N, C-alpha and C positions, 0 to 999 in steps of 0.2 A: 522422589524427594518432596516433602510437604513444604508449603509456603510458610515463612515465619511471620508474615504480616497478618495472617488470618485472625489471631486473637484480638489484635488491635481493631481491625475493621469490624469484627463481629461485635465488639464492645460498642463501637460507634453506631452500628446498626441497631442494636438493642436500645441504645439511648434514643435514637431517632424514633423508633417505634413507640417507645414510652411517651415521648413528647407529642407524637401525632395522635395519641389517644388509643393506640392499639396495645392491648395488654399482652406483651411479649412473653410473660411468664405463664399466663393461663392458656396461651394459644401457640401451638408449635409453628415455627417458620416453615415455609414450603420446602426448603432445602435440608431441613434437619434429617440427619441420618443418611444423606445422599452425598455422593462423590462426583466432582466435576473434573474432567481431564482435558485441559486446554492444550492447544498447539499454537506454535508461531513459526513463521518462515525463517529461513536462514539469512535474512537481512533485518536490520533493527529499526527502520524508519517509522514503523507503526507498532512497535512493541508496547508503546505507551497506550494506544487504544486497547490492546489486548488486556493490559493491566487494569484499565478502567472497568472492563467487563468482569475480570476476575474479582475485583474488589466489590463490585455490585453483587455477584453471586455469593460472596462471603456474607454480605449483609442480609441476604436471603436465607442464610443458614447452611449453605453448602460447604463441605470440606473440599477446597480447591487445591489440586496438585500444582506444582511448579509446571509452567508450560513446557511442552516437549518441542525442541527446535529441530525441524526437518525441512527438506525440500518440499515444495508445494505439492507435486504429484504424490509423494509419500503420505502427506497429510490427508489429502483427499481419499486415498486408499484406506488409510487408518480410520478416518471418520466413517467411510462406507461400511467398514467391518464393525464399527462401534468401539474400537480400541481407543480412539480419541474422540472427544465430544464436540469441540467447537474451535473456530479460529476467526479472529476479527479481520484479518488481512486477506480476505478473498475479494478479488477485484474483477469487475466486468468493464469492458469486454475481454480483458486479458485471460481470465480463467474460465471463460465460457466452455471451451472444449472439455475441461475437467468436470464441470457441472453436468455436461451432457453424458459423459462416460459413467457418472455415478448417479444418474437420474433415478429417483425413488429411494436412494440410500443417503444422499446428502441434500439437505434443504438450505436454501439461501433465505436469510432474514434481513430485512432492512429496506432501503440503504441506511447505513449509519453515518456516511459521509458522501456528499454529492455536491460538487466534484471532490474527488479524493486526491488527484494529482493532475498536473498538466504533463503530457508526455510528447516526445517527438525526437527530432534529430538536432544535434548541436555540434558546433565547432568552436574552437577558441576565437575570441574576439579579435585578437591581433591579426591572425591570418585572414579572417573574414574581411576586415577593413582594408588590409594591404592589397588583397586581390579581388575586392568587391564581390564577395561570395554572399549571396542572399537566399538562393534557392537550392534545393536538393538537386534539381536538374542541372545546375551549374557544373556538377561533377561529371557530366557527360564529356566535358572538355578534358582530354587526357593530361594536359598541362596542369589544370587545377587538381585533378584527381591525384597526380603524382606528388603533390605537396603533402599528402597524408599517407604516402606509401612507406611501410615499415619493413617489408620483406624483399624489396627490390624488384617486384614483378611489374611495377608501373601503375598498379591499381591502388586506389585509396583503401586503406585498411580501417574499417569502421567497427567499433565495438558494438556487437549486437546483444539482444537479450539472451538469457540462458536458453539453450536449445529446448529444455523441457518447459519453457514458458510458451506453450503452443499458440496462445492467442496473439501475443505480441510478435512472436516469430512469424506467424502467418501474415501479419500486416507488412513486416519487413520484406518477406519474400514477394508479396504482391507488389509492393512499390518497386523493388528492383526489376521485376519482370515487366510490369505495365509501363514504367517510365523509361525503359531501355537503359538501365544502369548496370546490368550484369557484367558488361565488358570493362567497366571502369571502377567498380566498387567491389571489394571483397568483404563480406560480412564475417567477422571473427566472433565465434561463439564459444564460450567456456564458462567458467565461474565468474559471473558478472561482478561480484564484489571485488574479487582479486584483479580483474581486468580494469575496472574503473579506478582502483587504487593505483595501478600502474600508469593509467592515463594522467592522474594527478601528478605523479612523479615526473612524467615526460613534460607536462605543462610547466612545472617548476623549473625544468631545465631549458625552457624556451622553445620546446618542440611543438609543432602543430598537433592538435588532437581532434578526433571525429568520433562521435558516439551516439547511439540511441540512449536516451536517458529520460528521467522524469523529475519533476519538482514538486515537493522537496524530497530529497534523499541525501545520504551522506556526501555524495559527490557534488550535487548541486547546492548543498549548503556551504561547501568549501569553495567551489568554483561557481560563483553566482551568475545566473543569467542576467545579461545587461552589463555586467562588470567584467567577468572573465570569459563567459560563453555567450554565443548568440544562437537563437533558434533558426533553423533553416525552414523556409516556407516551401510549399509545393505550388508551382505554376498551375498544375492541373491536378487538384486533389482527387484521389481515388482510394477506395477502401474495398476489401473483399466482402463477399456475401452481401448482406443487406445493411452493412454499416453506414453506407452513404445516406440512407434514409434518416439517420440520426445526426449526420455531420453538419456542423456549421462553423464558420471561422470564429476564433475566440477574441474577446475584447480585452484590451489593456494588458497584454502579455509582455512582461519585462524581458528585454533581450530579443524582441522581434522587431524587424524593420518597419512593419506595416501595422496599422490598427484599423479594422480587425486583422488578425493574423491568420493566414491560411496555413496552419501548422500541419494539416494533413492527417491528424490523429483525433480520435475521440478522447475527451478527458475521461479519466477513470472514475468509477463509482465503487465505494467500499461497502461490502455486505458482511454479515456474519455467516460463515458456513457452519452447519450444524448436522451432526449425525441424526438421521431421521428417526432411528429407533430411540435414541436418547431424547430427542425433541418431543416425541409422543408421550414419554413418561415424565416430562418436566415442563408443563405448561407455564409455570411461573418464570422459568428461565427464558422461554421463548417470548413471553410478554415483555420481559425486561429488555432483551436484545432488540425487539421490535420497536421499543420506545426510545432507545439511545440515539442521540443526534449530536454529531460533532461537525467541526468546520475545518477547512483547509488551513486557516490561520492558526488553529490549535496545533496542528502538526508542525507548522513553521516555527511556532514558539518553542515547542518541546524539542524539535531537532536542533534548534539553536542552542539549547541548554546542553545537549549531547556534544555538539561541536565544541562547546567551551570546556569539555572534559567531564561532564556529568553523564557518563554513559554506562555505569555499572547497573546491575539489576536493582540494587537498593536505590539508586538515583531515579530510575524509571518508576519504581513503586512510589517514591516520594512525589515525582512529577504528577502521577495519576491522582494521588491524594490531594495535591494542590489544586488540580483542575476540578476535582469533585467539590472541594470546598468553595471554589470560585463560582460553581454552578449548583450550589447546594439545594436550593429550592426546587430547581428542575429535576435534579438527580433524585431527591426524596420522593418526588411525584412518580418517578419511574419505579422506584422500589415499592411504593404503596400500590400502584397499579398491578405490579407483578404479584404481590401478596394476594390481592383480590382475585387475580387469574388463577392462582394456585388453589383457591377454594372451590372453583367451579368443577 
């Protein structure tokens, strides 16, 4: 299914090129006659960033398909085969194993957002304050763990990342083992979006909740850190492999009892994952992706609009257009640089 926004953004792109002194009618745009097949993951907290990339490629002359929505492992496999071409929502360190599995077939470009999210463990504020819960290790206490028990086995039931999110799942497994929490915490893994929606329902009913999460996403825009949730710190921060070399406590984290906050996770960084075969044939697109720069506050702003009900694809397209207009001079420079790269 083709995008309906294409003709509008192409018109804007041609207008920009004319104003910037490039004769768009005498010179073919680098994407003319080419097709771009974007992908997006099955959560919507950064579809807005994907749309900005898509609109940029349209201004470069590409015919851009509607993004294909899939699980991340399926997207990496499709990009490696060349069936899909790019995705904005590739995250390090979380997606590092997928990059390793598709080495030479999927290229990472960027970063386009650093940091992209703050991630860690959270519990509802009411329970944390009532029982003085500040650290993940506090759940070694069976009485504290039982507060979050849902299935009657006495252990805390924590919503974990999707099982196929290997990077974040590996960190959770590492923490449970290294911090001695396997006997008191049961990590529940399934479809994260559905499980976190269930947690919001239980919170609304006054029940304790405990989850791995990140900010911003649809859950943490509804249940705000510092108001509804608190971040759990680690008394003894530890991470798998070589991640501790990059680790440092985070400053000014809302919902954390300490400053700096020993959150025990690396903040995430967002890259564009690109089919290597397609990247080699499309230097202008690569140059554009490499130039794009966004900020965490941009996501917070746009996720707030979705929380207010503006969550249809047409809304997200409009949000991206608004962001581009707000950053027009910078965006135009990215387009111009991409056009120049396409000539080389």
